[in-house]
DSSP file (Angstrom, degrees, kcal/mol; ACC not computed):
  #  RESIDUE AA STRUCTURE BP1 BP2  ACC     N-H-->O    O-->H-N    N-H-->O    O-->H-N    TCO  KAPPA ALPHA  PHI   PSI    X-CA   Y-CA   Z-CA
    1    1 A M     >        0   0    0      0, 0.0     4,-1.4     0, 0.0    67,-0.0   0.000 360.0 360.0 360.0 -40.9  -39.3  -17.5  -22.7
    2    2 A L  H  >  +     0   0    0      1,-0.2     4,-1.4     2,-0.2     3,-0.2   0.900 360.0  54.0 -64.8 -40.3  -36.2  -16.9  -20.5
    3    3 A A  H  > S+     0   0    0      1,-0.2     4,-0.9     2,-0.2    -1,-0.2   0.878 104.1  56.5 -61.2 -37.4  -37.4  -13.3  -19.8
    4    4 A D  H >> S+     0   0    0      1,-0.2     4,-1.6     2,-0.2     3,-0.6   0.885 101.6  56.6 -61.0 -38.6  -40.7  -14.8  -18.6
    5    5 A L  H 3X S+     0   0    0     -4,-1.4     4,-2.7     1,-0.2    -1,-0.2   0.885 101.5  56.1 -61.6 -38.1  -38.9  -17.0  -16.1
    6    6 A F  H 3< S+     0   0    0     -4,-1.4    -1,-0.2     1,-0.2    -2,-0.2   0.782 111.2  44.3 -66.7 -25.0  -37.3  -13.9  -14.5
    7    7 A T  H << S+     0   0    0     -4,-0.9    -1,-0.2    -3,-0.6    -2,-0.2   0.747 122.8  34.9 -88.3 -24.3  -40.7  -12.4  -13.9
    8    8 A R  H  < S+     0   0    0     -4,-1.6     2,-0.3    -3,-0.1    -2,-0.2   0.760  99.3  82.0-100.5 -28.3  -42.4  -15.6  -12.6
    9    9 A V     <  -     0   0    0     -4,-2.7     2,-0.6    -5,-0.2     0, 0.0  -0.598  62.0-145.4 -92.3 138.3  -39.7  -17.5  -10.7
   10   10 A E        -     0   0    0     -2,-0.3     2,-0.3     7,-0.1     7,-0.1  -0.886  22.4-142.6 -95.1 124.5  -38.6  -16.8   -7.1
   11   11 A F        -     0   0    0     -2,-0.6     7,-0.1     5,-0.2     5,-0.0  -0.692  10.3-152.5 -91.3 140.1  -34.9  -17.5   -6.7
   12   12 A R  S    S+     0   0    0     -2,-0.3    -1,-0.1     5,-0.1     5,-0.1   0.758  72.2  98.2 -77.7 -25.5  -33.6  -19.1   -3.6
   13   13 A D  S >> S-     0   0    0      1,-0.2     3,-1.8    40,-0.1     4,-1.1  -0.492  72.2-144.3 -66.2 121.2  -30.2  -17.4   -4.0
   14   14 A P  T 34 S+     0   0    0      0, 0.0    -1,-0.2     0, 0.0     3,-0.1   0.776  98.1  62.6 -60.3 -25.1  -30.3  -14.3   -1.8
   15   15 A E  T 34 S+     0   0    0      1,-0.2    38,-0.1     3,-0.0    39,-0.1   0.717 111.6  37.2 -72.2 -18.8  -28.2  -12.4   -4.4
   16   16 A L  T X4 S+     0   0    0     -3,-1.8     3,-2.0    37,-0.1     2,-0.3   0.516  85.4 118.2-108.0  -8.6  -31.1  -12.8   -6.9
   17   17 A A  T 3< S-     0   0    0     -4,-1.1     3,-0.1     1,-0.3    -7,-0.1  -0.428  94.0  -2.5 -63.7 122.7  -34.1  -12.4   -4.5
   18   18 A G  T 3  S+     0   0    0     -2,-0.3     2,-0.4     1,-0.2    -1,-0.3   0.554  98.7 137.3  74.7   7.7  -36.1   -9.4   -5.5
   19   19 A V    <   -     0   0    0     -3,-2.0     2,-0.6    31,-0.0    -1,-0.2  -0.750  46.4-145.1 -90.6 129.9  -33.6   -8.5   -8.3
   20   20 A H        -     0   0    0     -2,-0.4     2,-0.4    -3,-0.1    22,-0.1  -0.854  19.7-175.2 -97.4 118.1  -35.2   -7.5  -11.6
   21   21 A V        -     0   0    0     -2,-0.6     2,-0.5   -15,-0.1    20,-0.2  -0.937  12.5-151.4-115.8 134.4  -33.2   -8.6  -14.6
   22   22 A T  E     -A   40   0A   0     18,-3.2    18,-2.2    -2,-0.4     2,-0.8  -0.917   6.5-148.0-106.0 126.5  -34.0   -7.7  -18.2
   23   23 A V  E     +A   39   0A   0     -2,-0.5    16,-0.2    16,-0.2     3,-0.1  -0.849  20.1 176.1 -91.8 113.2  -33.1  -10.2  -21.0
   24   24 A T  E     -     0   0A   0     14,-2.5     2,-0.3    -2,-0.8    -1,-0.2   0.754  62.2  -3.6 -92.1 -26.4  -32.3   -7.9  -24.0
   25   25 A E  E     -A   38   0A   0     13,-1.2    13,-3.2     2,-0.0     2,-0.4  -0.973  52.9-155.4-163.6 148.3  -31.1  -10.6  -26.4
   26   26 A V  E     -A   37   0A   0     -2,-0.3     2,-0.5    11,-0.2    11,-0.2  -0.994  10.0-165.0-130.9 127.2  -30.5  -14.3  -26.6
   27   27 A R  E     -A   36   0A   0      9,-2.6     9,-3.1    -2,-0.4     2,-0.4  -0.951   7.6-155.9-113.0 128.1  -28.1  -15.8  -29.2
   28   28 A I  E     -A   35   0A   0     -2,-0.5     7,-0.2     7,-0.2    -2,-0.0  -0.849  20.3-117.9-105.1 136.3  -28.2  -19.5  -29.8
   29   29 A S    >   -     0   0    0      5,-2.9     3,-2.2    -2,-0.4     5,-0.1  -0.314  30.3-108.7 -67.1 155.6  -25.2  -21.4  -31.2
   30   30 A P  T 3  S+     0   0    0      0, 0.0    -1,-0.1     0, 0.0    -2,-0.0   0.808 121.3  52.4 -57.0 -30.8  -25.6  -23.1  -34.6
   31   31 A D  T 3  S-     0   0    0      3,-0.0    -2,-0.1     1,-0.0    -3,-0.0   0.441 108.3-127.6 -86.1   2.5  -25.6  -26.5  -33.0
   32   32 A L  S <  S+     0   0    0     -3,-2.2     3,-0.1     2,-0.2    41,-0.1   0.660  81.1 109.9  63.2  20.0  -28.4  -25.4  -30.5
   33   33 A K  S    S+     0   0    0      1,-0.2    43,-3.0    42,-0.1     2,-0.4   0.653  72.4  42.9 -97.9 -17.1  -26.3  -26.5  -27.5
   34   34 A H  E     - b   0  76A   0     41,-0.3    -5,-2.9    -5,-0.1     2,-0.4  -0.986  58.4-169.5-134.3 140.6  -25.4  -23.1  -26.1
   35   35 A A  E     -Ab  28  77A   0     41,-3.0    43,-3.0    -2,-0.4     2,-0.6  -0.997   9.9-154.8-128.4 128.0  -27.4  -19.9  -25.6
   36   36 A T  E     -Ab  27  78A   0     -9,-3.1    -9,-2.6    -2,-0.4     2,-0.6  -0.912  11.7-160.9-103.1 117.5  -25.9  -16.6  -24.6
   37   37 A A  E     -Ab  26  79A   0     41,-3.4    43,-2.4    -2,-0.6     2,-0.6  -0.873   6.8-149.1-101.1 122.5  -28.3  -14.4  -22.8
   38   38 A F  E     -Ab  25  80A   0    -13,-3.2   -14,-2.5    -2,-0.6   -13,-1.2  -0.813  25.2-173.2 -91.0 124.4  -27.5  -10.7  -22.7
   39   39 A V  E     +Ab  23  81A   0     41,-2.5    43,-3.0    -2,-0.6     2,-0.3  -0.847  13.9 173.3-124.7 154.1  -28.9   -9.2  -19.5
   40   40 A A  E     -A   22   0A   0    -18,-2.2   -18,-3.2    -2,-0.3     2,-0.5  -0.952  29.7-131.2-148.4 164.7  -29.2   -5.7  -18.0
   41   41 A R    >   -     0   0    0      3,-0.5     3,-2.5    -2,-0.3     6,-0.1  -0.944  35.4-128.0-121.0 106.3  -30.8   -4.0  -15.0
   42   42 A L  T 3  S+     0   0    0     -2,-0.5     3,-0.1     1,-0.3   -22,-0.1  -0.299  91.2   6.7 -60.8 128.4  -32.7   -1.0  -16.3
   43   43 A G  T 3  S+     0   0    0      1,-0.2     2,-0.3    -2,-0.0    -1,-0.3   0.453 118.7  87.1  80.5   0.7  -31.7    2.1  -14.4
   44   44 A R    <   -     0   0    0     -3,-2.5    -3,-0.5     1,-0.0    -1,-0.2  -0.936  58.0-159.4-131.0 152.9  -28.9    0.2  -12.6
   45   45 A S        +     0   0    0     -2,-0.3     3,-0.4     1,-0.1    -3,-0.1   0.074  69.1  95.4-117.7  23.6  -25.3   -0.4  -13.5
   46   46 A D    >>  +     0   0    0      1,-0.2     4,-0.8    -5,-0.1     3,-0.7   0.095  40.4 114.6-103.8  23.9  -24.7   -3.4  -11.2
   47   47 A I  H >> S+     0   0    0      1,-0.2     4,-1.0     2,-0.2     3,-0.8   0.854  72.2  61.5 -63.1 -33.4  -25.3   -6.3  -13.6
   48   48 A D  H 34 S+     0   0    0     -3,-0.4     3,-0.4     1,-0.3    -1,-0.2   0.859 101.2  53.7 -60.4 -33.8  -21.7   -7.4  -13.4
   49   49 A E  H <4 S+     0   0    0     -3,-0.7     4,-0.3     1,-0.2    -1,-0.3   0.746 109.0  49.2 -70.8 -23.2  -22.2   -8.0   -9.7
   50   50 A K  H <X S+     0   0    0     -3,-0.8     4,-2.3    -4,-0.8    -1,-0.2   0.584  86.4  87.9 -92.3 -11.9  -25.2  -10.2  -10.4
   51   51 A L  H  X S+     0   0    0     -4,-1.0     4,-2.6    -3,-0.4     5,-0.2   0.890  84.6  52.9 -58.8 -43.4  -23.5  -12.4  -13.1
   52   52 A P  H  > S+     0   0    0      0, 0.0     4,-1.8     0, 0.0    -1,-0.2   0.915 111.9  46.6 -59.1 -40.1  -22.0  -15.0  -10.6
   53   53 A A  H  > S+     0   0    0     -4,-0.3     4,-1.7     2,-0.2    -2,-0.2   0.890 111.7  51.2 -67.6 -38.9  -25.5  -15.5   -9.1
   54   54 A L  H  X S+     0   0    0     -4,-2.3     4,-0.8     1,-0.2    -1,-0.2   0.894 108.6  51.6 -64.3 -39.2  -27.0  -15.8  -12.6
   55   55 A R  H  < S+     0   0    0     -4,-2.6     3,-0.5     1,-0.2    -1,-0.2   0.876 108.5  51.0 -65.9 -36.4  -24.4  -18.4  -13.6
   56   56 A R  H  < S+     0   0    0     -4,-1.8     4,-0.3     1,-0.2    -1,-0.2   0.847 111.9  48.3 -66.7 -32.3  -25.3  -20.4  -10.4
   57   57 A A  H  X S+     0   0    0     -4,-1.7     4,-2.6     1,-0.2     5,-0.2   0.568  86.0  93.3 -83.6  -9.2  -29.0  -20.2  -11.4
   58   58 A A  H  X S+     0   0    0     -4,-0.8     4,-2.6    -3,-0.5    -1,-0.2   0.881  82.7  50.2 -56.3 -45.5  -28.4  -21.3  -15.0
   59   59 A P  H  > S+     0   0    0      0, 0.0     4,-2.1     0, 0.0    -1,-0.2   0.908 112.7  48.1 -61.5 -38.7  -29.0  -25.0  -14.4
   60   60 A F  H  > S+     0   0    0     -4,-0.3     4,-2.2    -3,-0.2    -2,-0.2   0.932 112.5  48.2 -64.0 -45.7  -32.2  -24.3  -12.6
   61   61 A L  H  X S+     0   0    0     -4,-2.6     4,-2.4     1,-0.2    -1,-0.2   0.877 109.6  53.7 -62.8 -37.6  -33.3  -21.9  -15.4
   62   62 A R  H  X S+     0   0    0     -4,-2.6     4,-2.0    -5,-0.2    -1,-0.2   0.910 108.7  48.1 -63.7 -42.3  -32.4  -24.5  -18.0
   63   63 A S  H  X S+     0   0    0     -4,-2.1     4,-1.1     2,-0.2    -2,-0.2   0.881 111.2  51.0 -67.7 -36.3  -34.6  -27.1  -16.3
   64   64 A E  H  X S+     0   0    0     -4,-2.2     4,-1.2     1,-0.2     3,-0.3   0.893 109.9  50.4 -65.3 -38.9  -37.5  -24.7  -16.1
   65   65 A L  H  X S+     0   0    0     -4,-2.4     4,-2.5     1,-0.2     3,-0.3   0.882 103.5  59.1 -65.1 -37.4  -37.1  -23.9  -19.8
   66   66 A S  H  < S+     0   0    0     -4,-2.0    -1,-0.2     1,-0.2     5,-0.2   0.817 106.0  49.2 -63.6 -28.7  -37.1  -27.7  -20.6
   67   67 A R  H  < S+     0   0    0     -4,-1.1    -1,-0.2    -3,-0.3    -2,-0.2   0.812 116.8  41.2 -75.5 -30.4  -40.6  -27.9  -19.0
   68   68 A A  H  < S+     0   0    0     -4,-1.2     2,-0.4    -3,-0.3    -2,-0.2   0.738 112.1  54.2 -91.4 -24.8  -41.9  -24.9  -20.9
   69   69 A V  S  < S-     0   0    0     -4,-2.5     2,-1.2    -5,-0.1    -1,-0.1  -0.917  72.2-137.8-118.7 135.8  -40.4  -25.6  -24.4
   70   70 A R        +     0   0    0     -2,-0.4     2,-0.3    -3,-0.0    -4,-0.1  -0.725  51.0 134.7 -94.3  91.2  -40.7  -28.7  -26.4
   71   71 A L        -     0   0    0     -2,-1.2     3,-0.2    -5,-0.2    -2,-0.1  -0.916  65.0-119.5-129.9 157.8  -37.2  -29.2  -27.8
   72   72 A R  S    S+     0   0    0     -2,-0.3     2,-0.3     1,-0.3    -1,-0.1   0.905 102.0   4.6 -62.8 -40.2  -35.1  -32.3  -28.1
   73   73 A G  S    S-     0   0    0    -41,-0.1    -1,-0.3    -3,-0.1    -3,-0.0  -0.997  71.5-133.2-145.7 142.8  -32.5  -30.6  -25.9
   74   74 A V        -     0   0    0     -2,-0.3     3,-0.1    -3,-0.2    -8,-0.1  -0.820  35.5-113.2 -95.7 133.0  -32.5  -27.3  -24.1
   75   75 A P        -     0   0    0      0, 0.0     2,-0.3     0, 0.0   -41,-0.3  -0.221  28.3-103.8 -65.6 152.8  -29.3  -25.2  -24.6
   76   76 A E  E     -b   34   0A   0    -43,-3.0   -41,-3.0     1,-0.1     2,-0.5  -0.601  42.1-128.8 -71.5 134.5  -26.8  -24.5  -21.8
   77   77 A I  E     -b   35   0A   0     -2,-0.3     2,-0.4   -43,-0.2   -41,-0.2  -0.765  26.3-177.1 -99.0 130.3  -27.4  -20.9  -20.8
   78   78 A H  E     -b   36   0A   0    -43,-3.0   -41,-3.4    -2,-0.5     2,-0.4  -0.957  15.9-142.4-120.5 141.8  -24.5  -18.4  -20.5
   79   79 A F  E     +b   37   0A   0     -2,-0.4   -41,-0.2   -43,-0.2   -24,-0.1  -0.875  20.1 173.6-111.3 138.1  -25.0  -14.9  -19.2
   80   80 A Q  E     -b   38   0A   0    -43,-2.4   -41,-2.5    -2,-0.4     2,-0.2  -0.989  36.6-107.3-135.3 144.5  -23.2  -11.8  -20.5
   81   81 A P  E     -b   39   0A   0      0, 0.0     2,-0.7     0, 0.0   -41,-0.2  -0.493  29.5-127.9 -70.3 141.3  -23.9   -8.1  -19.6
   82   82 A D        +     0   0    0    -43,-3.0     4,-0.2    -2,-0.2     3,-0.2  -0.821  31.8 172.5 -90.0 114.9  -25.6   -6.1  -22.2
   83   83 A T     >  +     0   0    0     -2,-0.7     4,-2.4     1,-0.1     5,-0.2   0.298  48.7 102.3-104.7   7.6  -23.5   -3.0  -22.8
   84   84 A A  H  > S+     0   0    0      1,-0.2     4,-2.5     2,-0.2     5,-0.2   0.898  82.2  48.9 -61.2 -42.1  -25.4   -1.6  -25.8
   85   85 A L  H  > S+     0   0    0      2,-0.2     4,-2.3     1,-0.2    -1,-0.2   0.909 111.3  49.5 -66.0 -41.3  -27.3    1.0  -23.8
   86   86 A D  H  > S+     0   0    0     -4,-0.2     4,-1.9     2,-0.2    -1,-0.2   0.912 112.2  48.9 -61.3 -42.1  -24.1    2.2  -22.1
   87   87 A Y  H  X S+     0   0    0     -4,-2.4     4,-2.4     2,-0.2    -2,-0.2   0.912 110.3  50.7 -64.5 -43.3  -22.4    2.5  -25.5
   88   88 A A  H  X S+     0   0    0     -4,-2.5     4,-2.4     1,-0.2    -1,-0.2   0.892 110.2  49.8 -62.6 -40.0  -25.4    4.4  -27.0
   89   89 A M  H  X S+     0   0    0     -4,-2.3     4,-2.3     2,-0.2    -1,-0.2   0.873 109.8  51.4 -66.9 -36.0  -25.3    6.8  -24.1
   90   90 A E  H  X S+     0   0    0     -4,-1.9     4,-2.0     2,-0.2    -2,-0.2   0.920 111.2  46.9 -65.4 -44.0  -21.6    7.3  -24.6
   91   91 A I  H  X S+     0   0    0     -4,-2.4     4,-2.5     2,-0.2    -2,-0.2   0.908 111.2  52.4 -64.0 -42.1  -22.1    8.1  -28.3
   92   92 A D  H  X S+     0   0    0     -4,-2.4     4,-1.4     1,-0.2    -2,-0.2   0.917 108.7  50.0 -59.6 -44.2  -24.9   10.4  -27.5
   93   93 A A  H  < S+     0   0    0     -4,-2.3     4,-0.5     1,-0.2    -1,-0.2   0.892 110.6  50.2 -62.7 -39.2  -22.7   12.3  -25.0
   94   94 A L  H >< S+     0   0    0     -4,-2.0     3,-1.1     1,-0.2     6,-0.2   0.910 108.9  51.4 -64.5 -41.8  -20.0   12.6  -27.7
   95   95 A L  H 3< S+     0   0    0     -4,-2.5    -1,-0.2     1,-0.2    -2,-0.2   0.756 106.7  55.2 -68.2 -23.3  -22.4   13.9  -30.3
   96   96 A R  T 3< S+     0   0    0     -4,-1.4    -1,-0.2    -5,-0.2    -2,-0.2   0.542  79.2 114.2 -86.7  -7.9  -23.7   16.6  -27.8
   97   97 A R  S X> S-     0   0    0     -3,-1.1     4,-3.0    -4,-0.5     3,-0.9  -0.407  75.6-123.4 -63.4 139.2  -20.2   18.0  -27.2
   98   98 A P  H 3> S+     0   0    0      0, 0.0     4,-2.1     0, 0.0     5,-0.2   0.865 109.2  52.7 -54.4 -41.8  -19.9   21.6  -28.6
   99   99 A E  H 3> S+     0   0    0      1,-0.2     4,-0.6     2,-0.2    -4,-0.1   0.806 116.0  40.5 -68.7 -27.0  -17.0   20.9  -30.8
  100  100 A V  H <> S+     0   0    0     -3,-0.9     4,-1.7    -6,-0.2     3,-0.4   0.875 110.8  56.9 -83.5 -41.6  -18.8   17.9  -32.4
  101  101 A A  H  X S+     0   0    0     -4,-3.0     4,-1.8     1,-0.2    -2,-0.2   0.866 103.8  53.6 -58.6 -38.4  -22.2   19.7  -32.6
  102  102 A K  H  < S+     0   0    0     -4,-2.1    -1,-0.2     1,-0.2    -2,-0.2   0.853 108.9  49.3 -68.1 -31.5  -20.8   22.6  -34.6
  103  103 A D  H  < S+     0   0    0     -4,-0.6    -1,-0.2    -3,-0.4    -2,-0.2   0.802 114.4  45.4 -73.8 -28.6  -19.4   20.1  -37.2
  104  104 A L  H  <        0   0    0     -4,-1.7    -2,-0.2     1,-0.2    -1,-0.2   0.760 360.0 360.0 -83.2 -25.2  -22.7   18.3  -37.4
  105  105 A G     <        0   0    0     -4,-1.8    -1,-0.2    -5,-0.2    -2,-0.1   0.443 360.0 360.0 -74.6 360.0  -24.8   21.5  -37.7
């Protein structure tokens, strides 16, 4: 649902205008009061620069979610960069090194 908002909503914040953000995972706390959204920008490495703007937009996104989802309470949204793809690329590069490849072969 949060990913849908990023495709449908126009943000007033100039730092988010025209910015494509991918929500890769959302983790909800056991008490359902907090949600951590892991975000990335596919093909770009500047997600850390967009985090302050995303945090400013969190209350707006939360209110939009409350309209779309029927829950007693909508969790407070926190944003974290998703580094899984960067980590996977780093591991891939290590596995392709000649000294590692000969041990794997």
